[in-house]
N, CA, C and O atoms as CSV, one atom per row, in Angstrom:
chain,resi,resn,atom,element,x,y,z
A,1,MET,N,N,-17.340,-24.657,-14.292
A,1,MET,CA,C,-16.515,-24.510,-15.470
A,1,MET,C,C,-15.522,-23.377,-15.215
A,1,MET,O,O,-15.921,-22.234,-14.991
A,2,ALA,N,N,-14.262,-23.692,-15.248
A,2,ALA,CA,C,-13.211,-22.688,-15.041
A,2,ALA,C,C,-12.676,-22.213,-16.389
A,2,ALA,O,O,-12.374,-23.015,-17.273
A,3,TYR,N,N,-12.569,-20.920,-16.524
A,3,TYR,CA,C,-12.015,-20.325,-17.734
A,3,TYR,C,C,-10.487,-20.360,-17.680
A,3,TYR,O,O,-9.894,-20.267,-16.605
A,4,ILE,N,N,-9.873,-20.491,-18.818
A,4,ILE,CA,C,-8.426,-20.348,-18.943
A,4,ILE,C,C,-8.167,-18.864,-19.145
A,4,ILE,O,O,-8.811,-18.236,-19.986
A,5,VAL,N,N,-7.239,-18.296,-18.391
A,5,VAL,CA,C,-6.928,-16.870,-18.484
A,5,VAL,C,C,-5.542,-16.707,-19.089
A,5,VAL,O,O,-4.557,-17.227,-18.564
A,6,LEU,N,N,-5.475,-15.979,-20.201
A,6,LEU,CA,C,-4.210,-15.704,-20.881
A,6,LEU,C,C,-3.967,-14.203,-20.931
A,6,LEU,O,O,-4.912,-13.417,-21.010
A,7,LEU,N,N,-2.719,-13.812,-20.884
A,7,LEU,CA,C,-2.359,-12.408,-21.036
A,7,LEU,C,C,-1.817,-12.181,-22.443
A,7,LEU,O,O,-0.976,-12.941,-22.924
A,8,SER,N,N,-2.307,-11.127,-23.101
A,8,SER,CA,C,-1.775,-10.752,-24.409
A,8,SER,C,C,-0.356,-10.239,-24.222
A,8,SER,O,O,0.050,-9.953,-23.096
A,9,GLU,N,N,0.395,-10.119,-25.292
A,9,GLU,CA,C,1.765,-9.602,-25.205
A,9,GLU,C,C,1.795,-8.182,-24.628
A,9,GLU,O,O,2.633,-7.897,-23.773
A,10,PRO,N,N,0.899,-7.274,-25.075
A,10,PRO,CA,C,0.896,-5.938,-24.455
A,10,PRO,C,C,0.586,-5.988,-22.949
A,10,PRO,O,O,1.170,-5.235,-22.169
A,11,ALA,N,N,-0.328,-6.872,-22.548
A,11,ALA,CA,C,-0.658,-6.996,-21.119
A,11,ALA,C,C,0.536,-7.536,-20.334
A,11,ALA,O,O,0.771,-7.116,-19.201
A,12,LYS,N,N,1.287,-8.457,-20.922
A,12,LYS,CA,C,2.500,-8.968,-20.262
A,12,LYS,C,C,3.521,-7.850,-20.066
A,12,LYS,O,O,4.156,-7.760,-19.016
A,13,ALA,N,N,3.674,-7.006,-21.074
A,13,ALA,CA,C,4.611,-5.882,-20.973
A,13,ALA,C,C,4.156,-4.896,-19.902
A,13,ALA,O,O,4.978,-4.383,-19.143
A,14,GLU,N,N,2.849,-4.628,-19.836
A,14,GLU,CA,C,2.324,-3.730,-18.814
A,14,GLU,C,C,2.495,-4.319,-17.424
A,14,GLU,O,O,2.804,-3.595,-16.479
A,15,LEU,N,N,2.297,-5.628,-17.289
A,15,LEU,CA,C,2.499,-6.294,-15.999
A,15,LEU,C,C,3.954,-6.178,-15.556
A,15,LEU,O,O,4.225,-5.967,-14.374
A,16,ALA,N,N,4.879,-6.312,-16.477
A,16,ALA,CA,C,6.304,-6.167,-16.151
A,16,ALA,C,C,6.600,-4.756,-15.640
A,16,ALA,O,O,7.367,-4.585,-14.692
A,17,ILE,N,N,5.995,-3.749,-16.265
A,17,ILE,CA,C,6.188,-2.360,-15.831
A,17,ILE,C,C,5.637,-2.166,-14.417
A,17,ILE,O,O,6.274,-1.536,-13.573
A,18,ILE,N,N,4.453,-2.712,-14.172
A,18,ILE,CA,C,3.832,-2.586,-12.850
A,18,ILE,C,C,4.668,-3.309,-11.799
A,18,ILE,O,O,4.876,-2.790,-10.702
A,19,LYS,N,N,5.149,-4.510,-12.134
A,19,LYS,CA,C,5.998,-5.251,-11.190
A,19,LYS,C,C,7.284,-4.487,-10.909
A,19,LYS,O,O,7.743,-4.439,-9.768
A,20,HIS,N,N,7.862,-3.898,-11.933
A,20,HIS,CA,C,9.105,-3.137,-11.788
A,20,HIS,C,C,8.908,-1.903,-10.889
A,20,HIS,O,O,9.844,-1.451,-10.231
A,21,SER,N,N,7.690,-1.371,-10.873
A,21,SER,CA,C,7.401,-0.201,-10.039
A,21,SER,C,C,7.434,-0.539,-8.554
A,21,SER,O,O,7.611,0.343,-7.714
A,22,GLY,N,N,7.263,-1.822,-8.233
A,22,GLY,CA,C,7.301,-2.251,-6.840
A,22,GLY,C,C,6.012,-2.005,-6.079
A,22,GLY,O,O,6.004,-2.104,-4.852
A,23,ASP,N,N,4.926,-1.689,-6.759
A,23,ASP,CA,C,3.633,-1.427,-6.118
A,23,ASP,C,C,2.980,-2.759,-5.739
A,23,ASP,O,O,2.234,-3.343,-6.525
A,24,LYS,N,N,3.270,-3.223,-4.532
A,24,LYS,CA,C,2.827,-4.552,-4.099
A,24,LYS,C,C,1.312,-4.675,-4.016
A,24,LYS,O,O,0.762,-5.736,-4.309
A,25,ALA,N,N,0.632,-3.607,-3.623
A,25,ALA,CA,C,-0.826,-3.651,-3.523
A,25,ALA,C,C,-1.457,-3.865,-4.901
A,25,ALA,O,O,-2.391,-4.654,-5.042
A,26,THR,N,N,-0.950,-3.167,-5.909
A,26,THR,CA,C,-1.476,-3.317,-7.268
A,26,THR,C,C,-1.166,-4.704,-7.813
A,26,THR,O,O,-2.017,-5.317,-8.457
A,27,ILE,N,N,0.021,-5.198,-7.569
A,27,ILE,CA,C,0.401,-6.535,-8.034
A,27,ILE,C,C,-0.504,-7.588,-7.403
A,27,ILE,O,O,-0.952,-8.511,-8.084
A,28,LYS,N,N,-0.772,-7.455,-6.111
A,28,LYS,CA,C,-1.647,-8.403,-5.417
A,28,LYS,C,C,-3.070,-8.325,-5.963
A,28,LYS,O,O,-3.713,-9.356,-6.158
A,29,LYS,N,N,-3.566,-7.114,-6.211
A,29,LYS,CA,C,-4.915,-6.939,-6.751
A,29,LYS,C,C,-5.035,-7.588,-8.125
A,29,LYS,O,O,-6.039,-8.238,-8.416
A,30,ILE,N,N,-4.019,-7.420,-8.976
A,30,ILE,CA,C,-4.030,-8.049,-10.306
A,30,ILE,C,C,-4.080,-9.563,-10.157
A,30,ILE,O,O,-4.857,-10.228,-10.841
A,31,ALA,N,N,-3.266,-10.107,-9.276
A,31,ALA,CA,C,-3.246,-11.558,-9.060
A,31,ALA,C,C,-4.627,-12.050,-8.620
A,31,ALA,O,O,-5.106,-13.073,-9.109
A,32,ASN,N,N,-5.264,-11.327,-7.701
A,32,ASN,CA,C,-6.595,-11.726,-7.232
A,32,ASN,C,C,-7.638,-11.632,-8.347
A,32,ASN,O,O,-8.505,-12.499,-8.460
A,33,LEU,N,N,-7.557,-10.592,-9.163
A,33,LEU,CA,C,-8.504,-10.450,-10.273
A,33,LEU,C,C,-8.325,-11.558,-11.306
A,33,LEU,O,O,-9.309,-12.057,-11.853
A,34,LEU,N,N,-7.090,-11.946,-11.578
A,34,LEU,CA,C,-6.842,-13.026,-12.538
A,34,LEU,C,C,-7.445,-14.335,-12.032
A,34,LEU,O,O,-8.000,-15.106,-12.816
A,35,ILE,N,N,-7.341,-14.588,-10.742
A,35,ILE,CA,C,-7.945,-15.791,-10.158
A,35,ILE,C,C,-9.469,-15.718,-10.278
A,35,ILE,O,O,-10.121,-16.703,-10.623
A,36,GLU,N,N,-10.019,-14.550,-9.992
A,36,GLU,CA,C,-11.463,-14.360,-10.073
A,36,GLU,C,C,-11.986,-14.557,-11.496
A,36,GLU,O,O,-13.075,-15.097,-11.689
A,37,LEU,N,N,-11.214,-14.123,-12.486
A,37,LEU,CA,C,-11.640,-14.279,-13.890
A,37,LEU,C,C,-11.837,-15.736,-14.273
A,37,LEU,O,O,-12.659,-16.041,-15.137
A,38,GLN,N,N,-11.099,-16.634,-13.648
A,38,GLN,CA,C,-11.220,-18.055,-13.962
A,38,GLN,C,C,-12.612,-18.585,-13.637
A,38,GLN,O,O,-13.125,-19.456,-14.339
A,39,GLU,N,N,-13.216,-18.072,-12.594
A,39,GLU,CA,C,-14.508,-18.581,-12.154
A,39,GLU,C,C,-15.697,-17.788,-12.678
A,39,GLU,O,O,-16.693,-18.378,-13.099
A,40,HIS,N,N,-15.612,-16.475,-12.660
A,40,HIS,CA,C,-16.757,-15.657,-13.083
A,40,HIS,C,C,-16.266,-14.345,-13.693
A,40,HIS,O,O,-16.125,-13.345,-12.989
A,41,PRO,N,N,-16.008,-14.349,-14.997
A,41,PRO,CA,C,-15.469,-13.151,-15.660
A,41,PRO,C,C,-16.457,-11.988,-15.797
A,41,PRO,O,O,-16.036,-10.865,-16.076
A,42,ARG,N,N,-17.739,-12.226,-15.610
A,42,ARG,CA,C,-18.722,-11.149,-15.803
A,42,ARG,C,C,-19.206,-10.517,-14.492
A,42,ARG,O,O,-19.939,-9.528,-14.520
A,43,THR,N,N,-18.810,-11.070,-13.360
A,43,THR,CA,C,-19.218,-10.527,-12.063
A,43,THR,C,C,-18.028,-10.548,-11.121
A,43,THR,O,O,-17.020,-11.199,-11.394
A,44,GLY,N,N,-18.149,-9.831,-10.010
A,44,GLY,CA,C,-17.092,-9.858,-9.008
A,44,GLY,C,C,-16.617,-8.482,-8.612
A,44,GLY,O,O,-17.358,-7.505,-8.725
A,45,THR,N,N,-15.385,-8.401,-8.147
A,45,THR,CA,C,-14.834,-7.158,-7.627
A,45,THR,C,C,-14.232,-6.304,-8.740
A,45,THR,O,O,-13.968,-6.777,-9.845
A,46,GLY,N,N,-14.028,-5.047,-8.414
A,46,GLY,CA,C,-13.345,-4.161,-9.344
A,46,GLY,C,C,-14.252,-3.416,-10.295
A,46,GLY,O,O,-13.829,-3.085,-11.402
A,47,GLN,N,N,-15.481,-3.138,-9.905
A,47,GLN,CA,C,-16.422,-2.415,-10.780
A,47,GLN,C,C,-16.454,-3.018,-12.184
A,47,GLN,O,O,-16.039,-2.381,-13.152
A,48,VAL,N,N,-16.941,-4.226,-12.281
A,48,VAL,CA,C,-17.020,-4.940,-13.558
A,48,VAL,C,C,-17.928,-4.172,-14.509
A,48,VAL,O,O,-19.053,-3.812,-14.161
A,49,GLU,N,N,-17.421,-3.927,-15.717
A,49,GLU,CA,C,-18.164,-3.134,-16.695
A,49,GLU,C,C,-18.028,-3.748,-18.084
A,49,GLU,O,O,-16.924,-4.047,-18.539
A,50,HIS,N,N,-19.167,-3.931,-18.750
A,50,HIS,CA,C,-19.172,-4.402,-20.130
A,50,HIS,C,C,-18.886,-3.200,-21.032
A,50,HIS,O,O,-19.625,-2.216,-21.016
A,51,LEU,N,N,-17.809,-3.284,-21.818
A,51,LEU,CA,C,-17.427,-2.178,-22.709
A,51,LEU,C,C,-18.099,-2.394,-24.057
A,51,LEU,O,O,-17.670,-3.241,-24.841
A,52,LYS,N,N,-19.130,-1.646,-24.319
A,52,LYS,CA,C,-19.984,-1.871,-25.493
A,52,LYS,C,C,-19.449,-1.285,-26.783
A,52,LYS,O,O,-19.910,-1.658,-27.861
A,53,HIS,N,N,-18.480,-0.368,-26.702
A,53,HIS,CA,C,-18.023,0.322,-27.905
A,53,HIS,C,C,-16.716,-0.242,-28.461
A,53,HIS,O,O,-16.008,0.443,-29.199
A,54,TYR,N,N,-16.401,-1.471,-28.114
A,54,TYR,CA,C,-15.208,-2.134,-28.644
A,54,TYR,C,C,-15.612,-3.020,-29.810
A,54,TYR,O,O,-16.771,-3.424,-29.916
A,55,ALA,N,N,-14.664,-3.322,-30.681
A,55,ALA,CA,C,-14.947,-4.151,-31.857
A,55,ALA,C,C,-15.394,-5.555,-31.445
A,55,ALA,O,O,-16.298,-6.124,-32.056
A,56,PHE,N,N,-14.763,-6.109,-30.412
A,56,PHE,CA,C,-15.138,-7.434,-29.941
A,56,PHE,C,C,-16.297,-7.288,-28.953
A,56,PHE,O,O,-16.182,-6.542,-27.981
A,57,PRO,N,N,-17.411,-7.986,-29.186
A,57,PRO,CA,C,-18.610,-7.757,-28.372
A,57,PRO,C,C,-18.481,-8.155,-26.896
A,57,PRO,O,O,-19.211,-7.613,-26.066
A,58,GLU,N,N,-17.608,-9.053,-26.548
A,58,GLU,CA,C,-17.461,-9.498,-25.164
A,58,GLU,C,C,-16.205,-8.899,-24.528
A,58,GLU,O,O,-15.379,-9.627,-23.978
A,59,THR,N,N,-16.062,-7.583,-24.602
A,59,THR,CA,C,-14.945,-6.884,-23.965
A,59,THR,C,C,-15.439,-6.294,-22.652
A,59,THR,O,O,-16.468,-5.620,-22.606
A,60,TRP,N,N,-14.692,-6.558,-21.589
A,60,TRP,CA,C,-15.075,-6.152,-20.236
A,60,TRP,C,C,-13.899,-5.457,-19.558
A,60,TRP,O,O,-12.758,-5.554,-20.011
A,61,SER,N,N,-14.197,-4.757,-18.466
A,61,SER,CA,C,-13.125,-4.142,-17.683
A,61,SER,C,C,-13.423,-4.278,-16.195
A,61,SER,O,O,-14.570,-4.442,-15.778
A,62,ARG,N,N,-12.348,-4.204,-15.408
A,62,ARG,CA,C,-12.433,-4.192,-13.944
A,62,ARG,C,C,-11.417,-3.194,-13.434
A,62,ARG,O,O,-10.317,-3.079,-13.974
A,63,ARG,N,N,-11.784,-2.482,-12.406
A,63,ARG,CA,C,-10.868,-1.515,-11.806
A,63,ARG,C,C,-9.827,-2.253,-10.976
A,63,ARG,O,O,-10.162,-3.065,-10.114
A,64,ILE,N,N,-8.548,-1.957,-11.252
A,64,ILE,CA,C,-7.444,-2.486,-10.457
A,64,ILE,C,C,-7.183,-1.531,-9.294
A,64,ILE,O,O,-7.094,-1.949,-8.139
A,65,ASN,N,N,-7.064,-0.258,-9.612
A,65,ASN,CA,C,-6.913,0.802,-8.614
A,65,ASN,C,C,-7.439,2.092,-9.242
A,65,ASN,O,O,-8.064,2.058,-10.302
A,66,LYS,N,N,-7.192,3.209,-8.602
A,66,LYS,CA,C,-7.711,4.481,-9.126
A,66,LYS,C,C,-7.175,4.795,-10.521
A,66,LYS,O,O,-7.856,5.437,-11.320
A,67,GLN,N,N,-5.955,4.343,-10.813
A,67,GLN,CA,C,-5.295,4.661,-12.076
A,67,GLN,C,C,-5.500,3.605,-13.164
A,67,GLN,O,O,-5.654,3.953,-14.334
A,68,TYR,N,N,-5.503,2.328,-12.798
A,68,TYR,CA,C,-5.478,1.242,-13.785
A,68,TYR,C,C,-6.779,0.450,-13.835
A,68,TYR,O,O,-7.485,0.284,-12.840
A,69,ARG,N,N,-7.061,-0.031,-15.049
A,69,ARG,CA,C,-8.181,-0.952,-15.260
A,69,ARG,C,C,-7.677,-2.145,-16.064
A,69,ARG,O,O,-6.813,-2.007,-16.930
A,70,MET,N,N,-8.223,-3.303,-15.767
A,70,MET,CA,C,-7.922,-4.515,-16.520
A,70,MET,C,C,-8.980,-4.641,-17.614
A,70,MET,O,O,-10.177,-4.652,-17.327
A,71,ILE,N,N,-8.541,-4.733,-18.855
A,71,ILE,CA,C,-9.439,-4.902,-19.997
A,71,ILE,C,C,-9.268,-6.333,-20.496
A,71,ILE,O,O,-8.143,-6.796,-20.686
A,72,TYR,N,N,-10.387,-7.038,-20.710
A,72,TYR,CA,C,-10.285,-8.433,-21.133
A,72,TYR,C,C,-11.451,-8.820,-22.035
A,72,TYR,O,O,-12.508,-8.189,-22.031
A,73,GLU,N,N,-11.224,-9.873,-22.804
A,73,GLU,CA,C,-12.232,-10.398,-23.728
A,73,GLU,C,C,-12.600,-11.804,-23.292
A,73,GLU,O,O,-11.738,-12.585,-22.889
A,74,ILE,N,N,-13.893,-12.126,-23.373
A,74,ILE,CA,C,-14.387,-13.438,-22.958
A,74,ILE,C,C,-14.780,-14.232,-24.196
A,74,ILE,O,O,-15.531,-13.753,-25.045
A,75,TYR,N,N,-14.266,-15.443,-24.285
A,75,TYR,CA,C,-14.589,-16.376,-25.369
A,75,TYR,C,C,-15.264,-17.591,-24.735
A,75,TYR,O,O,-14.584,-18.510,-24.278
A,76,ASP,N,N,-16.596,-17.600,-24.707
A,76,ASP,CA,C,-17.325,-18.680,-24.041
A,76,ASP,C,C,-17.144,-20.032,-24.716
A,76,ASP,O,O,-17.029,-21.048,-24.031
A,77,THR,N,N,-17.117,-20.066,-26.043
A,77,THR,CA,C,-17.013,-21.351,-26.728
A,77,THR,C,C,-15.673,-22.039,-26.456
A,77,THR,O,O,-15.597,-23.268,-26.445
A,78,GLU,N,N,-14.619,-21.251,-26.237
A,78,GLU,CA,C,-13.301,-21.808,-25.927
A,78,GLU,C,C,-13.041,-21.863,-24.422
A,78,GLU,O,O,-12.010,-22.377,-23.987
A,79,VAL,N,N,-13.977,-21.331,-23.624
A,79,VAL,CA,C,-13.833,-21.207,-22.167
A,79,VAL,C,C,-12.498,-20.509,-21.879
A,79,VAL,O,O,-11.643,-21.028,-21.161
A,80,LEU,N,N,-12.353,-19.319,-22.464
A,80,LEU,CA,C,-11.093,-18.589,-22.443
A,80,LEU,C,C,-11.343,-17.114,-22.151
A,80,LEU,O,O,-12.318,-16.531,-22.625
A,81,VAL,N,N,-10.451,-16.521,-21.367
A,81,VAL,CA,C,-10.455,-15.081,-21.125
A,81,VAL,C,C,-9.071,-14.573,-21.506
A,81,VAL,O,O,-8.066,-15.082,-21.010
A,82,THR,N,N,-9.008,-13.580,-22.378
A,82,THR,CA,C,-7.737,-12.972,-22.772
A,82,THR,C,C,-7.665,-11.564,-22.198
A,82,THR,O,O,-8.507,-10.717,-22.498
A,83,VAL,N,N,-6.659,-11.321,-21.375
A,83,VAL,CA,C,-6.448,-9.994,-20.814
A,83,VAL,C,C,-5.721,-9.167,-21.874
A,83,VAL,O,O,-4.618,-9.512,-22.297
A,84,VAL,N,N,-6.347,-8.086,-22.291
A,84,VAL,CA,C,-5.835,-7.239,-23.363
A,84,VAL,C,C,-4.925,-6.149,-22.812
A,84,VAL,O,O,-3.907,-5.816,-23.418
A,85,SER,N,N,-5.298,-5.592,-21.652
A,85,SER,CA,C,-4.557,-4.466,-21.090
A,85,SER,C,C,-4.696,-4.454,-19.578
A,85,SER,O,O,-5.710,-4.884,-19.029
A,86,LEU,N,N,-3.659,-3.954,-18.909
A,86,LEU,CA,C,-3.689,-3.824,-17.453
A,86,LEU,C,C,-3.537,-2.375,-17.010
A,86,LEU,O,O,-3.418,-2.110,-15.814
A,87,ARG,N,N,-3.539,-1.460,-17.921
A,87,ARG,CA,C,-3.280,-0.073,-17.529
A,87,ARG,C,C,-4.505,0.807,-17.700
A,87,ARG,O,O,-4.873,1.507,-16.756
A,88,SER,N,N,-5.144,0.806,-18.838
A,88,SER,CA,C,-6.308,1.679,-19.021
A,88,SER,C,C,-6.986,1.390,-20.333
A,88,SER,O,O,-6.356,0.918,-21.280
A,89,HIS,N,N,-8.289,1.675,-20.393
A,89,HIS,CA,C,-8.960,1.655,-21.694
A,89,HIS,C,C,-9.143,3.076,-22.194
A,89,HIS,O,O,-9.749,3.298,-23.242
A,90,TYR,N,N,-8.616,4.047,-21.439
A,90,TYR,CA,C,-8.566,5.431,-21.878
A,90,TYR,C,C,-7.159,5.662,-22.390
A,90,TYR,O,O,-6.230,5.792,-21.592
A,91,HIS,N,N,-6.978,5.715,-23.690
A,91,HIS,CA,C,-5.645,5.723,-24.289
A,91,HIS,C,C,-4.839,6.981,-24.001
A,91,HIS,O,O,-3.628,6.996,-24.218
A,92,ASP,N,N,-5.491,8.045,-23.515
A,92,ASP,CA,C,-4.772,9.291,-23.270
A,92,ASP,C,C,-4.259,9.412,-21.837
A,92,ASP,O,O,-3.617,10.409,-21.507
A,93,LYS,N,N,-4.519,8.434,-20.982
A,93,LYS,CA,C,-4.097,8.531,-19.583
A,93,LYS,C,C,-2.942,7.604,-19.301
A,93,LYS,O,O,-2.454,7.551,-18.172
């Protein structure tokens, strides 16, 4: 069962900023993580972590690089993963 992966509007804006920076390694890592989310959103690369203190119970994160983390929500009944953020779940960084 492959999940459909969608980017929220804020995540799309963050992706545009990252692409504009020209950081090819980070762009490639994001692309690989998005592919991985389709098959297994709860396991894999990038220090997968279940974020328990979010309002939505199925909020997870993966490390993109030392600075950025991908934050996403899993909807099993819809077989859907929504990427909420590509920069950080620490709002002050």
